[in-house]
MARDREN-541883 format. One record per atom (N, C-alpha, C, O, CB): x, y, z; residue in three letters. Coordinates in steps of 0.05 Angstrom, whole numbers, plus 5000, padded with zeros to 4 digits. Each point is the difference from the previous one (the first is absolute). Glycine has a CB too. Layout:
N
[[X Y Z] ALA] ...
END
This chain:
88
[[6660 6999 6914] MET] [[5022 5016 5009] MET] [[5026 4988 4989] MET] [[5006 4976 5004] MET] [[4969 5037 5038] MET] [[5041 5003 4945] PRO] [[5025 4990 4989] PRO] [[5019 4990 5022] PRO] [[5000 5010 5023] PRO] [[4995 5022 4939] PRO] [[5021 4948 5031] ASN] [[5020 4990 5020] ASN] [[5027 5000 4987] ASN] [[5004 5008 4977] ASN] [[4961 4964 5046] ASN] [[5055 5018 4992] LYS] [[5028 5000 4990] LYS] [[5006 4979 4980] LYS] [[5021 5000 4988] LYS] [[4991 5018 5056] LYS] [[4970 4963 4951] TYR] [[5004 4979 4981] TYR] [[4993 5009 4972] TYR] [[4982 5017 4997] TYR] [[5010 4949 5039] TYR] [[5021 5023 4945] GLU] [[4995 5008 4972] GLU] [[4971 4996 4992] GLU] [[4988 4980 5006] GLU] [[5059 5008 4983] GLU] [[4943 5032 4999] GLN] [[4972 4999 4990] GLN] [[5001 5007 4970] GLN] [[5014 5019 4992] GLN] [[4966 4993 5054] GLN] [[5005 4974 4939] LYS] [[4999 5005 4971] LYS] [[4977 5019 4993] LYS] [[4977 4995 5008] LYS] [[5044 4960 4984] LYS] [[4985 5066 4994] ALA] [[4980 5018 4991] ALA] [[4982 4987 4979] ALA] [[5009 4983 4984] ALA] [[5021 5056 5024] ALA] [[4944 4967 4993] GLU] [[4981 4989 4980] GLU] [[5004 5013 4973] GLU] [[4995 4987 4979] GLU] [[4973 5004 5058] GLU] [[5041 5033 4963] ILE] [[5004 5015 4975] ILE] [[5023 5020 5004] ILE] [[5004 5010 5022] ILE] [[4947 4984 4964] ILE] [[5063 5011 4992] GLU] [[5022 5019 5001] GLU] [[4993 5022 4980] GLU] [[4994 4995 4977] GLU] [[5040 4970 5037] GLU] [[4967 5060 4995] ILE] [[4994 5023 4983] ILE] [[5026 5016 4997] ILE] [[5010 5011 5019] ILE] [[4941 4991 4995] ILE] [[5058 5001 4961] ASP] [[5025 5014 4995] ASP] [[4993 5028 4989] ASP] [[4989 5003 4978] ASP] [[5035 4954 5012] ASP] [[4983 5064 5025] LEU] [[4993 5027 4993] LEU] [[5024 5015 4988] LEU] [[4998 5025 4997] LEU] [[4968 4975 5040] LEU] [[5055 4986 4956] HIS] [[5023 5013 4987] HIS] [[4991 5016 4976] HIS] [[4985 4990 4984] HIS] [[5045 4973 5032] HIS] [[4978 5062 4982] GLY] [[4994 5016 4976] GLY] [[4973 5013 5001] GLY] [[4993 5015 4981] GLY] [[5036 4955 4994] GLY] [[4955 5025 5046] TYR] [[4973 5012 5002] TYR] [[5003 5029 5011] TYR] [[5018 5005 5015] TYR] [[4961 4949 4992] TYR] [[5003 5063 4985] THR] [[4997 5026 5013] THR] [[4985 4996 5026] THR] [[4988 4979 5004] THR] [[5014 5046 4951] THR] [[4997 4996 5061] MET] [[4984 4998 5025] MET] [[4970 4997 4993] MET] [[4987 4984 5013] MET] [[5047 5045 5011] MET] [[4957 4984 4955] LEU] [[4972 4998 4992] LEU] [[4994 4971 4992] LEU] [[4979 4989 5008] LEU] [[5020 5059 4977] LEU] [[5018 4940 4998] GLU] [[4996 4973 4991] GLU] [[5002 4980 5024] GLU] [[4983 4982 5001] GLU] [[5036 5030 4954] GLU] [[5000 4992 5062] ALA] [[5003 4982 5023] ALA] [[4975 5002 5019] ALA] [[4991 4980 5009] ALA] [[5060 5025 4988] ALA] [[4940 5020 5007] GLY] [[4976 5004 5016] GLY] [[4976 4985 4988] GLY] [[4984 4989 5015] GLY] [[5033 5055 5000] GLY] [[4980 4957 4959] SER] [[4978 4986 4987] SER] [[5002 4970 5004] SER] [[4980 4986 5005] SER] [[5018 5051 4961] SER] [[5026 4952 5031] VAL] [[5004 4971 5004] VAL] [[4993 4993 5029] VAL] [[4987 4979 5005] VAL] [[5050 5020 4960] VAL] [[4972 5017 5054] LEU] [[4994 4994 5028] LEU] [[4970 5003 5006] LEU] [[4989 4984 5015] LEU] [[5057 5032 4998] LEU] [[4942 5004 4976] ASP] [[4970 5003 5003] ASP] [[4986 4975 4990] ASP] [[4982 4990 5014] ASP] [[5022 5060 4980] ASP] [[5004 4940 4983] ASP] [[4988 4975 4989] ASP] [[5005 4977 5019] ASP] [[4981 4983 5004] ASP] [[5025 5034 4949] ASP] [[5018 4980 5058] LEU] [[5006 4979 5018] LEU] [[4982 5000 5024] LEU] [[4990 4979 5008] LEU] [[5058 5023 4977] LEU] [[4947 5021 5027] PHE] [[4983 5002 5023] PHE] [[4970 4996 4993] PHE] [[4985 4988 5015] PHE] [[5048 5043 5006] PHE] [[4959 4979 4956] ARG] [[4972 4997 4991] ARG] [[4994 4970 4995] ARG] [[4978 4991 5007] ARG] [[5023 5056 4972] ARG] [[5017 4939 5008] GLU] [[4996 4972 4994] GLU] [[4999 4982 5025] GLU] [[4985 4981 5002] GLU] [[5037 5026 4954] GLU] [[4995 5000 5064] ALA] [[5001 4986 5026] ALA] [[5001 4970 4997] ALA] [[4986 4985 5013] ALA] [[4989 5052 5006] ALA] [[5043 4953 4963] LYS] [[5003 4972 4995] LYS] [[5022 4986 5016] LYS] [[5000 4976 5004] LYS] [[4983 5033 4951] LYS] [[5037 5007 5054] TYR] [[5024 4988 5011] TYR] [[5004 5009 5029] TYR] [[4992 5021 5009] TYR] [[5028 4979 4945] TYR] [[4994 4982 5060] LYS] [[5007 5006 5028] LYS] [[5030 5009 5002] LYS] [[5006 5017 5017] LYS] [[4960 4950 4998] LYS] [[5051 5022 4968] HIS] [[5028 5006 5001] HIS] [[5010 5007 4972] HIS] [[4999 4984 4982] HIS] [[5008 4985 5058] HIS] [[5002 5056 4957] VAL] [[5009 5010 4974] VAL] [[5029 5011 5003] VAL] [[5006 5014 5020] VAL] [[4946 4997 4967] VAL] [[5065 4983 4994] ARG] [[5027 5012 4999] ARG] [[4998 5023 4980] ARG] [[4994 4995 4976] ARG] [[5030 4961 5037] ARG] [[4983 5068 4996] ILE] [[5000 5023 4982] ILE] [[5029 5008 4996] ILE] [[5014 5007 5019] ILE] [[4940 5008 4996] ILE] [[5055 4984 4960] ILE] [[5027 5008 4993] ILE] [[5000 5029 4991] ILE] [[4987 5007 4980] ILE] [[5025 4946 5007] ILE] [[5001 5064 5028] THR] [[5002 5028 4993] THR] [[5027 5007 4988] THR] [[5002 5021 4987] THR] [[4966 4989 5049] THR] [[5051 4974 4968] GLY] [[5028 5007 4993] GLY] [[5011 5018 5021] GLY] [[4986 5009 5019] GLY] [[5004 4986 4932] GLY] [[5035 5012 5047] LYS] [[5014 5017 5019] LYS] [[5001 5029 4991] LYS] [[5008 5017 5015] LYS] [[5019 4944 4999] LYS] [[4965 5044 4961] GLY] [[5001 5027 4990] GLY] [[5027 5009 4990] GLY] [[5005 5024 4997] GLY] [[4958 4986 5033] GLY] [[5055 4972 4966] LYS] [[5027 5007 4992] LYS] [[5001 5012 4972] LYS] [[5019 5014 4993] LYS] [[4998 4950 5037] LYS] [[4964 5030 4953] ASN] [[5000 5010 4973] ASN] [[4982 5025 4997] ASN] [[4997 5010 4977] ASN] [[5011 4944 5007] ASN] [[4981 5056 5037] SER] [[4984 5024 4999] SER] [[5018 5024 5001] SER] [[5018 5002 5016] SER] [[4943 4974 5007] SER] [[5033 5043 4960] GLU] [[5016 5025 4998] GLU] [[5000 5015 5027] GLU] [[5021 5010 5008] GLU] [[4968 4993 4944] GLU] [[4989 4999 5061] ASN] [[4998 5015 5025] ASN] [[4998 4983 5025] ASN] [[4990 5008 5021] ASN] [[4987 5027 4953] ASN] [[5034 4941 5024] GLY] [[5000 4982 5023] GLY] [[4975 4983 5001] GLY] [[4982 5003 4983] GLY] [[5046 5029 5042] GLY] [[4970 4950 4995] PRO] [[4977 4982 5001] PRO] [[4974 5014 5005] PRO] [[4998 5018 5016] PRO] [[5033 4948 5001] PRO] [[4949 5025 4968] VAL] [[4973 5012 5003] VAL] [[4980 4978 5008] VAL] [[4985 5003 5020] VAL] [[5026 5032 4945] VAL] [[4989 4943 5021] LEU] [[4980 4979 5004] LEU] [[5001 4987 5028] LEU] [[4980 4995 5012] LEU] [[5021 4997 4939] LEU] [[5023 5002 5059] PRO] [[5001 4987 5027] PRO] [[4985 5016 5021] PRO] [[4984 4989 5015] PRO] [[5060 4991 4973] PRO] [[4961 5046 5013] ASN] [[4986 5017 5019] ASN] [[4971 5003 4994] ASN] [[4983 5000 5018] ASN] [[5060 5025 4989] ASN] [[4950 4978 4967] PHE] [[4972 5002 4992] PHE] [[4984 4976 5009] PHE] [[4979 5002 5012] PHE] [[5035 5026 4949] PHE] [[4997 4948 5034] VAL] [[4985 4975 5007] VAL] [[4998 4997 5030] VAL] [[4979 4993 5010] VAL] [[5038 4986 4948] VAL] [[5004 5027 5057] ARG] [[4999 4999 5029] ARG] [[4979 5019 5011] ARG] [[4984 4993 5017] ARG] [[5064 4994 4985] ARG] [[4952 5037 4988] ASN] [[4980 5020 5009] ASN] [[4972 4991 4993] ASN] [[4981 5003 5016] ASN] [[5052 5034 4978] ASN] [[4963 4952 4982] TYR] [[4974 4990 4991] TYR] [[4990 4978 5020] TYR] [[4977 5001 5009] TYR] [[5035 5009 4942] TYR] [[5006 4971 5055] LEU] [[4992 4978 5018] LEU] [[4995 5011 5029] LEU] [[4981 4992 5013] LEU] [[5046 4976 4959] LEU] [[4990 5050 5037] ASN] [[4996 5011 5027] ASN] [[4974 5015 5002] ASN] [[4986 4998 5021] ASN] [[5064 5006 4984] ASN] [[4943 5011 4975] SER] [[4975 5015 5001] SER] [[4975 4982 5001] SER] [[4979 5009 5007] SER] [[5044 5027 4967] SER] [[4980 4939 5019] ARG] [[4978 4981 5000] ARG] [[5002 4980 5023] ARG] [[4984 4982 5003] ARG] [[5012 5023 4948] ARG] [[5025 4999 5066] GLY] [[5003 4983 5023] GLY] [[5008 4971 4993] GLY] [[4993 4982 5015] GLY] [[4974 5046 5009] GLY] [[5047 4969 4954] VAL] [[5007 4973 4990] VAL] [[5027 4992 5012] VAL] [[5019 5016 5001] VAL] [[4955 4992 4956] VAL] [[5027 4967 5053] HIS] [[5025 4990 5011] HIS] [[5018 4990 4978] HIS] [[4992 4987 4981] HIS] [[4983 4999 5061] HIS] [[5051 5022 4960] TYR] [[5020 4991 4980] TYR] [[5027 4999 5014] TYR] [[5005 5013 5020] TYR] [[4968 5007 4942] TYR] [[5045 4965 5025] ASN] [[5028 4998 5008] ASN] [[5017 5003 4976] ASN] [[4992 4994 4977] ASN] [[4996 4976 5063] ASN] [[5037 5038 4964] GLN] [[5019 4999 4978] GLN] [[5006 4971 4994] GLN] [[5001 4983 5018] GLN] [[5020 5061 4995] GLN] [[4981 4949 4962] SER] [[5006 4972 4992] SER] [[5027 4992 5009] SER] [[5018 5016 5004] SER] [[4952 4989 4957] SER] [[5033 4969 5043] LYS] [[5026 4989 5006] LYS] [[5018 5003 4976] LYS] [[4990 5003 4977] LYS] [[4991 4964 5056] LYS] [[5045 5033 4971] LEU] [[5019 5005 4979] LEU] [[4995 4983 4975] LEU] [[5001 5010 4978] LEU] [[5032 5003 5057] LEU] [[4962 4961 4969] GLN] [[4996 4982 4978] GLN] [[4974 5005 4985] GLN] [[4995 4989 4978] GLN] [[5032 4977 5047] GLN] [[4955 5050 4987] SER] [[4974 5006 4987] SER] [[4998 5029 4991] SER] [[4979 5009 4992] SER] [[5001 4957 5037] SER] [[5043 5048 4970] GLY] [[4999 5027 4990] GLY] [[5012 5021 5019] GLY] [[5006 5023 4992] GLY] [[4955 4964 4982] GLY] [[5043 5005 5051] GLY] [[5012 5018 5020] GLY] [[4986 5027 5001] GLY] [[4976 5002 5001] GLY] [[5067 4975 4991] GLY] [[4973 5045 5009] GLU] [[4989 5027 5003] GLU] [[4985 5009 4975] GLU] [[4989 5022 5001] GLU] [[5048 4988 5031] GLU] [[4963 4975 4947] GLY] [[4986 5008 4975] GLY] [[4973 4987 4998] GLY] [[4986 5002 4980] GLY] [[5057 5004 4998] GLY] [[4948 4980 5044] ALA] [[4974 4986 4999] ALA] [[4987 5000 5027] ALA] [[5014 5001 5021] ALA] [[5003 4970 4941] ALA] [[4957 5027 5039] LEU] [[4985 4999 5024] LEU] [[4982 4975 5001] LEU] [[4988 4992 4980] LEU] [[5013 5058 5023] LEU] [[4997 4938 5020] GLU] [[4981 4978 5005] GLU] [[4976 5013 5012] GLU] [[5001 5011 5022] GLU] [[5035 4953 4985] GLU] [[4941 5035 4980] VAL] [[4976 5014 5008] VAL] [[4979 4979 5009] VAL] [[4995 4980 4986] VAL] [[5015 5059 4983] VAL] [[4978 4966 5054] PHE] [[4981 4981 5011] PHE] [[4972 5013 5002] PHE] [[4996 5019 5015] PHE] [[5040 4958 5011] PHE] [[4946 5013 4958] LEU] [[4973 5011 4997] LEU] [[4980 4984 5016] LEU] [[5004 4977 5006] LEU] [[5008 5041 4949] LEU] [[4965 4995 5051] ARG] [[4978 4988 5015] ARG] [[5005 4995 5028] ARG] [[4983 4990 5014] ARG] [[5004 4989 4946] ARG] 
END
């Protein structure tokens, strides 16, 4: 169970520039491999997207649909452009 003290992610996955299909494939692989307990997923804030942010909502919905616990990263770890994901 995550706590208020700093925790270091075992791996960081940067999805900047990925399409939803590509991001979904990366996330599917992450769950299939089941190697990590704490993953930082960088989605970005979507400020460079023509139609507004897409990946942040896509990734949150993906995680919610699988019942995965996550928190927004602390500011020094990416803030609203990154998620701390806790698996297993």
